[in-house]
C-alpha positions in Angstrom: -1.2 30.6 86.6 2.0 32.7 86.4 4.2 33.5 89.7 2.6 36.3 91.2 4.3 39.6 92.5 4.0 40.5 96.3 1.3 42.9 95.4 0.6 45.3 98.7 -2.3 47.4 98.4 -1.0 50.7 99.2 -3.9 51.2 101.8 -2.3 48.7 103.7 1.1 50.5 103.2 -0.1 53.8 104.3 -2.2 52.8 107.2 -0.5 50.1 109.0 1.8 52.4 111.1 2.4 56.1 112.1 5.9 55.7 110.4 4.1 56.2 107.1 2.9 59.8 108.1 5.2 61.6 106.0 4.0 59.5 102.8 0.6 60.4 103.8 1.5 64.1 104.2 2.9 64.4 100.8 -0.1 62.7 99.2 -2.8 64.8 101.1 -1.0 67.8 99.0 -2.2 65.9 96.0 -5.8 65.5 97.0 -5.8 62.0 99.2 -8.2 61.9 102.0 -8.4 59.3 104.8 -11.0 57.5 102.8 -8.7 57.2 99.7 -5.7 56.0 101.9 -7.6 52.8 102.1 -8.4 52.5 98.4 -6.3 50.9 95.7 -4.1 53.3 93.8 -4.4 53.0 90.0 -1.8 54.5 87.4 -3.2 55.9 84.3 -0.5 56.4 82.0 -1.0 58.3 79.0 1.3 58.9 75.9 -0.4 62.1 75.6 1.6 64.8 73.5 0.9 67.7 71.2 3.7 66.5 68.6 1.3 64.2 66.7 -2.5 63.5 65.8 -1.9 60.0 67.1 -1.6 61.1 70.7 -3.0 64.7 70.8 -6.5 63.5 72.5 -5.1 61.0 74.7 -5.1 63.6 77.9 -8.8 63.9 77.2 -9.5 60.2 77.0 -7.3 59.6 80.5 -10.0 61.6 82.0 -12.5 58.6 81.0 -10.0 55.9 82.3 -10.0 57.9 85.7 -13.7 58.0 86.0 -13.8 54.5 85.4 -11.4 53.9 88.4 -13.0 56.3 90.7 -16.7 54.4 89.9 -15.1 51.0 90.7 -13.4 52.2 94.1 -9.8 52.8 93.0 -8.0 56.1 93.2 -6.6 57.1 89.5 -3.0 58.7 89.7 -2.4 60.1 86.2 1.2 60.6 84.7 2.2 61.1 80.9 5.1 59.4 79.1 7.0 60.5 75.8 6.1 59.8 72.3 7.9 60.2 69.0 5.8 60.7 65.9 7.2 58.4 63.1 5.5 60.2 60.3 7.1 63.4 61.2 10.6 62.1 62.0 10.5 60.0 58.7 13.5 60.9 56.7 15.1 63.0 59.3 17.6 62.3 62.0 14.9 62.1 64.2 14.0 58.8 62.9 16.8 57.3 65.0 14.9 58.2 68.2 11.7 56.3 67.2 12.8 52.6 68.2 14.5 53.8 71.2 11.6 55.5 72.6 9.8 52.0 72.7 12.1 51.2 75.6 12.1 54.7 77.2 8.5 54.4 77.3 8.3 51.0 78.8 11.1 52.2 81.4 9.4 55.4 82.4 6.0 53.5 83.1 7.8 51.0 84.9 9.9 53.4 87.1 6.5 55.4 87.9 4.5 52.2 88.8 7.3 50.9 90.7 8.4 54.0 92.3 5.2 55.1 93.5 4.1 51.5 94.5 1.0 51.7 92.3 -1.3 48.9 92.5 -2.3 48.3 88.9 -1.9 50.2 85.5 -4.1 51.5 82.8 -2.1 52.7 79.8 -3.3 54.6 77.0 -1.3 54.8 73.6 -1.8 56.1 70.1 1.3 56.1 67.9 3.7 53.0 66.9 6.0 52.6 69.7 3.4 53.3 72.5 1.7 50.1 72.1 4.7 47.7 72.6 6.2 50.2 75.2 3.5 50.0 77.2 3.0 46.1 77.0 6.8 45.7 77.7 6.2 47.7 81.0 3.2 45.8 81.8 5.1 42.3 81.4 8.0 43.5 83.5 5.8 45.1 86.2 3.5 42.3 86.3 0.7 44.2 88.2 -2.7 44.0 87.0 -3.0 46.0 83.8 -5.0 47.0 80.9 -4.1 48.9 77.4 -6.2 51.1 75.7 -5.7 52.2 72.1 -6.2 55.8 71.4 -8.0 54.7 68.0 -7.6 54.9 64.6 -7.6 58.5 62.6 -10.9 58.8 60.3 -9.8 59.0 56.5 -9.0 62.1 54.7 -10.9 63.1 51.7 -9.5 64.4 48.4 -11.2 64.7 45.3 -13.7 62.1 46.3 -11.1 59.3 47.2 -9.9 58.4 50.5 -6.4 59.6 51.4 -3.9 59.2 54.5 -0.5 60.1 55.5 1.0 57.3 53.0 -0.8 58.9 50.2 1.4 62.0 50.9 4.5 60.2 51.0 3.6 58.4 47.8 2.3 61.6 46.2 6.1 63.1 46.6 7.3 60.2 44.4 4.4 60.8 41.8 5.6 64.4 41.9 8.9 63.7 41.3 8.0 61.4 38.4 5.9 64.4 36.9 3.0 62.5 37.3 1.2 65.4 39.7 1.9 68.9 40.0 2.4 71.2 42.9 -1.2 71.9 43.6 -2.2 68.2 43.5 0.5 67.5 46.1 -0.5 70.2 48.3 -4.1 68.8 48.2 -3.2 65.5 49.3 -0.9 67.2 52.0 -3.7 69.2 53.4 -6.3 66.4 53.4 -4.3 63.3 54.5 -4.8 63.8 58.3 -8.0 65.3 59.2 -8.0 65.1 62.8 -6.8 62.9 66.0 -5.8 59.3 65.8 -3.2 56.7 64.8 -2.6 56.3 61.1 -5.4 55.0 59.4 -4.2 51.8 57.4 -3.1 48.8 58.6 0.0 50.1 59.6 2.1 49.6 62.7 -0.1 51.3 65.3 -3.2 49.5 64.1 -1.1 46.3 63.8 -0.2 46.3 67.3 -3.5 47.6 68.8 -5.0 44.5 67.1 -2.0 42.2 68.2 -2.7 43.4 71.9 -6.4 43.0 71.7 -5.9 39.5 70.2 -3.5 38.8 73.1 -6.1 39.8 75.5 -4.4 42.7 76.9 -7.4 45.3 75.7 -10.8 45.0 76.2 -12.5 43.6 73.1 -13.3 46.2 70.5 -10.4 48.6 71.9 -8.2 48.2 68.7 -11.3 49.1 66.3 -13.1 51.7 67.8 -12.0 55.2 66.0 -10.5 58.0 68.0 -13.2 60.2 67.4 -16.0 58.1 68.9 -18.3 57.7 71.7 -17.4 54.0 71.3 -13.7 55.0 72.1 -14.7 57.1 75.2 -16.7 54.2 76.5 -13.9 51.8 75.8 -11.5 53.9 78.3 -14.2 54.5 80.7 -14.6 50.4 81.1 -10.8 49.9 81.2 -10.6 51.9 84.1 -13.4 49.5 85.7 -11.7 46.3 84.4 -8.3 46.9 86.1 -10.2 46.8 89.5 -11.6 43.5 88.5 -8.2 42.3 87.5 -6.8 43.5 90.8 -9.7 41.7 93.1 -9.4 38.5 90.8 -5.3 38.4 91.3 -5.2 38.3 87.5 -1.6 39.4 86.3 -0.3 40.0 82.7 2.0 36.8 82.9 -1.4 34.9 83.3 -2.5 36.5 79.9 0.7 36.6 78.0 0.9 32.9 77.3 2.7 31.3 74.2 -0.8 30.7 72.8 -1.7 34.3 73.3 1.2 35.5 71.2 0.1 33.0 68.4 -3.4 34.4 68.7 -1.5 38.0 68.1 0.2 36.7 65.1 -2.8 35.1 63.4 -4.7 38.3 63.7 -1.7 40.5 62.4 -1.2 37.9 59.5 -4.9 37.7 58.8 -5.3 41.6 58.6 -1.9 42.2 56.7 0.0 43.7 59.3 3.1 45.7 59.5 6.7 44.2 59.6 7.3 46.1 62.8 4.8 43.6 64.6 7.5 40.9 64.1 10.3 43.1 66.0 7.4 44.1 68.9 6.1 40.9 69.6 9.3 39.4 70.0 10.4 42.1 72.5 7.0 41.8 74.5 7.6 38.0 74.7 11.2 38.7 75.8 9.8 41.0 78.9 7.2 38.3 79.4 9.5 35.4 79.4 7.7 33.5 76.6 9.8 31.4 74.3 8.9 33.0 71.3 11.6 32.9 68.3 11.7 34.6 65.0 11.4 31.2 63.6 7.9 30.8 64.9 6.7 33.5 62.5 7.4 31.3 59.6 5.6 28.5 61.3 2.3 30.7 61.7 2.9 32.2 58.3 2.3 28.9 56.5 -1.0 28.6 58.6 -2.8 31.7 58.4 -3.9 33.3 55.1 -3.9 37.2 54.4 -7.8 38.2 54.4 -8.2 41.9 54.8 -8.1 44.2 52.1 -6.7 47.2 53.9 -3.8 49.6 53.0 -1.0 50.0 52.4 -1.6 46.9 49.5 -5.3 47.1 49.8 -8.3 49.3 49.2 -9.7 50.0 53.0 -8.6 51.9 56.0 -9.3 50.7 59.4 -12.3 52.4 60.3 -13.8 50.7 57.3 -13.0 47.5 59.4 -14.7 48.9 62.3 -18.0 49.6 60.4 -18.2 45.8 59.3 -17.4 44.3 62.5 -13.8 45.3 63.4 -11.2 43.1 65.0 -13.6 41.2 67.2 -15.4 40.1 64.3 -12.4 39.0 62.4 -11.4 37.2 65.6 -14.7 35.4 65.8 -14.5 34.1 62.0 -11.0 33.1 62.8 -12.0 31.3 66.0 -14.8 29.4 64.4 -12.6 28.3 61.8 -10.1 26.7 64.2 -7.3 29.5 63.9 -7.4 31.2 67.3 -7.0 29.6 70.7 -10.2 30.2 72.5 -9.0 29.1 76.1 -6.6 32.2 76.6 -7.4 34.4 79.6 -8.0 38.0 78.8 -8.3 41.4 80.7 -12.0 40.8 81.0 -11.3 37.9 83.6 -12.9 35.6 80.8 -11.5 33.7 77.9 -11.2 34.9 74.3 -14.0 32.2 73.7 -16.2 33.7 76.2 -15.7 37.2 75.0 -16.4 36.1 71.2 -19.8 34.5 72.4 -21.5 37.9 72.5 -19.6 39.2 69.1 -21.8 39.6 65.9 -20.3 37.9 62.9 -19.0 40.1 60.4 -21.4 42.1 58.3 -23.0 40.2 55.2 -21.9 41.5 51.8 -19.0 43.3 53.0 -15.7 43.1 51.0 -13.3 44.6 53.7 -12.2 41.0 54.9 -12.3 38.1 52.4 -13.3 34.6 53.2 -10.8 31.9 53.7 -11.7 30.0 50.7 -11.0 33.2 48.7 -8.2 34.9 50.5 -6.3 37.9 49.4 -3.1 35.5 49.6 -3.3 31.6 50.9 -0.6 32.4 53.6 0.6 35.2 55.7 2.0 38.3 54.3 5.3 38.6 56.5 8.0 36.2 55.8 11.2 35.5 57.8 14.1 35.0 55.2 17.5 33.5 56.0 20.6 32.9 53.9 24.2 34.1 53.7 23.1 37.8 53.4 20.9 37.5 56.6 22.2 34.2 59.0 19.8 35.3 61.7 17.0 36.5 59.8 15.3 39.3 58.0 11.6 40.2 57.4 9.8 40.7 54.2 6.4 42.1 53.5 5.0 40.6 50.6 1.2 41.7 50.9 0.0 42.7 47.4 3.6 41.7 45.8 3.2 39.6 42.8 6.8 38.8 42.5 8.0 35.5 43.8 11.5 35.9 43.2 13.9 38.9 42.4 17.2 38.5 41.2 19.0 41.8 40.6 22.3 43.9 40.9 22.8 45.5 44.0 23.3 49.0 44.7 24.6 49.7 48.0 24.3 52.8 50.3 25.5 53.5 53.7 22.5 55.8 54.4 19.1 56.6 53.6 19.8 59.9 51.9 22.4 58.6 49.5 19.8 55.9 48.1 16.9 59.0 48.1 19.2 61.1 46.2 19.8 58.2 43.5 16.1 57.5 43.3 15.4 61.1 42.7 18.1 61.5 40.1 16.7 58.3 38.4 19.8 56.3 39.1 17.7 53.4 40.4 16.2 51.2 37.4 14.1 48.0 36.9 15.8 44.9 38.4 17.8 46.7 41.0 18.3 45.5 44.6 18.7 48.8 46.8 20.5 48.1 49.8 20.7 50.4 52.8 23.0 49.5 55.8 24.7 50.7 58.8 21.1 51.6 59.8 20.5 48.9 62.4 19.8 48.9 65.9 23.4 49.7 66.7 24.5 51.3 63.6 21.6 53.6 63.0 21.6 53.9 66.0 18.0 53.1 66.7 17.1 51.3 63.6 15.2 54.1 61.5 12.3 53.4 59.1 12.5 53.8 55.1 9.1 55.1 54.5 10.3 58.1 52.5 12.8 55.8 50.4 10.2 53.0 49.8 7.3 55.5 49.0 9.7 57.3 46.4 10.2 54.1 44.6 6.7 53.0 44.8 5.8 56.6 43.7 7.7 56.1 40.5 6.0 52.9 39.8 9.0 50.5 40.5 7.4 48.9 43.5 7.3 45.3 42.0 10.6 46.0 40.0 13.1 47.1 42.5 13.9 45.3 45.9 14.9 47.4 48.8 16.8 45.9 51.7 18.1 47.3 54.8 19.2 46.4 58.4 16.9 49.1 59.3 13.0 48.8 59.3 10.2 49.7 57.3 7.1 51.7 58.4 3.7 49.8 58.3 2.7 52.0 55.6 5.4 50.5 53.3 4.4 48.4 50.3 6.3 46.9 47.6 9.2 44.5 47.5 10.9 45.2 50.8 13.1 43.2 53.2 14.2 44.8 56.6 15.6 43.7 59.9 18.5 42.0 58.5 20.6 40.4 61.2 23.3 40.4 62.1 23.3 44.1 61.2 26.4 46.1 59.3 27.4 47.5 62.5 28.0 44.1 63.8 30.0 43.0 61.0 27.3 40.8 59.5 27.2 39.8 55.8 25.4 42.9 54.7 28.4 44.9 55.7 30.5 42.7 53.0 28.1 43.3 50.0 29.3 45.6 47.0 27.4 47.4 44.4 27.7 45.1 41.3 26.9 41.8 43.4 24.1 39.8 42.2 21.5 39.4 45.1 18.3 37.0 45.3 15.1 37.5 47.3 13.0 34.2 47.1 9.7 34.1 49.4 9.0 30.4 48.3 12.4 29.1 49.5 12.3 31.9 52.2 16.1 32.8 51.2 18.0 35.9 50.8 21.1 35.2 49.1 24.4 37.3 47.9 26.2 35.4 45.1 29.7 35.9 46.4 31.8 33.0 47.1 32.9 32.0 51.0 36.4 32.9 50.0 35.5 36.1 48.6 33.5 37.1 51.7 36.0 36.2 54.1 38.6 38.5 52.3 36.2 41.3 52.4 35.8 40.7 56.0 39.5 40.7 56.7 39.6 44.3 55.1 36.3 45.6 56.8 36.6 48.5 59.0 33.4 49.4 61.0 32.7 53.0 61.9 32.8 53.8 65.6 29.6 53.2 67.8 27.7 56.3 68.7 28.7 57.3 71.9 26.6 60.3 73.7 23.3 60.6 75.4 20.1 58.4 74.7 21.5 57.1 71.4 24.7 56.2 72.7 23.3 54.4 75.4 21.0 52.4 73.3 23.8 51.6 70.7 25.8 49.9 73.2 23.0 47.5 74.8 20.7 46.8 72.3 20.3 43.2 70.8 20.2 42.4 67.4 16.7 42.5 65.5 15.9 39.0 65.6 15.9 39.0 69.4 13.5 42.0 69.2 15.8 44.9 69.7 15.8 44.5 73.3 17.7 46.6 75.8 17.7 44.6 79.0 20.2 41.9 80.0 18.2 38.5 80.3 20.6 36.4 78.6 19.7 38.4 75.6 22.8 37.1 73.5 21.2 33.5 73.4 17.8 33.9 74.6 15.8 31.8 72.3 18.3 32.0 69.6 20.2 28.7 68.4 
């Protein structure tokens, strides 16, 4: 069992002495009574905001969590934190705030729970950075905690077919290519997001929700239950009850967040065909939990776990279809019965993974959302860590649905995403090219923006298999095609990606897991001697972030826990 914090129930703090009368007076003003002073205080952290469908319903869901806490003998205390909607910020300067929002969410939750001496925590999140932000806070606080996912959005319908947000992004590429007209693009736009919930494919929100459930930090079914469903309401209510059970049994996040739990999360992400961002976020959560997880561990797991689920962006189905055939729990049961899941890991139910799965039904017969192990979509995992002279500390490739095993082409180098978008729109990018967007890493962005607008344009133009897209920034979970992100060291740190020039030959090989620029060591040294880095961003949130954030192969973390050499040889 992990080392426990000195958890002092607030009832003891507030009733032990008249010295606490001022504290009690302030709490009486927000509804406390003598009886409530003797009950544990449970934080209910909601990422509610009116900025995005992912989070628009979370304030309503939080009320169910509060009811569950109250029914189990606790006093719920609700507070909110921030969220940045990636789909809205995409392609704008606002995208630079997305990844930093993960750490701001974590810091704000830790500040509220720590500052108010709350006894336990239920956190409810809906958009991409909400999940890892909440989990990092839970690991740092190490008070009893349960995470609840706000749920996936229902698919939109357009001309008899399912559409989602990525359909709109790729529709822009088709429109630019002359394949669809203004009216068709408007039709996709108006139907892509029909209501509340996180983006509907196996994108980052659903990837991280599935990962946290596999790790044992969410109740069984939380990842799969749709945003608009009675199952989701019940899920949130039961989370409020479950956190009191954890408090009673002295079960803490670090009892749950073990190396084996992270391996379970990686297994489920690979089996479902999850987002490249999952690697970045799992590294950051492990860092907070002080679990020795390195970027190289992902390749070890990649060789063991096949890609099974036919989910968007590379597949046919949306996440609600997975829910209809048995959900994440059904997948976990299948993986556990075939020796791919550690069953003895503790969870927020107070039971082990194996014990939780006993009551879970098998995936429905006859379904084709999840393929069998003897006929997978891909025999190994769809996320690969590449290394080589272009990325000595690593880069992440998403190869789900990509048939090309090796791509060698001529580099076309851009220092901003907009320059690359302009080149694609002008048809200056052709088959065989290697498009490189740099100075957009954690420090250089700053904030490591995603490239969904650019990658979707390339896919929408039919070049997804023929053009490689490389960056020290990130890709959305909705990205498909031959893409490589998270290149480390980034250009802003003087990494080799800062030295590559238009006209160089670059090779990406998923069989050897290498990424190479065909430039001699002597020439690279000569270029390095002439390299002048742009100044770091200095002001506000992004300035703070740029000066303290680690490289992406360490999870882009912002604390000082030996981050320069933590688990990095």
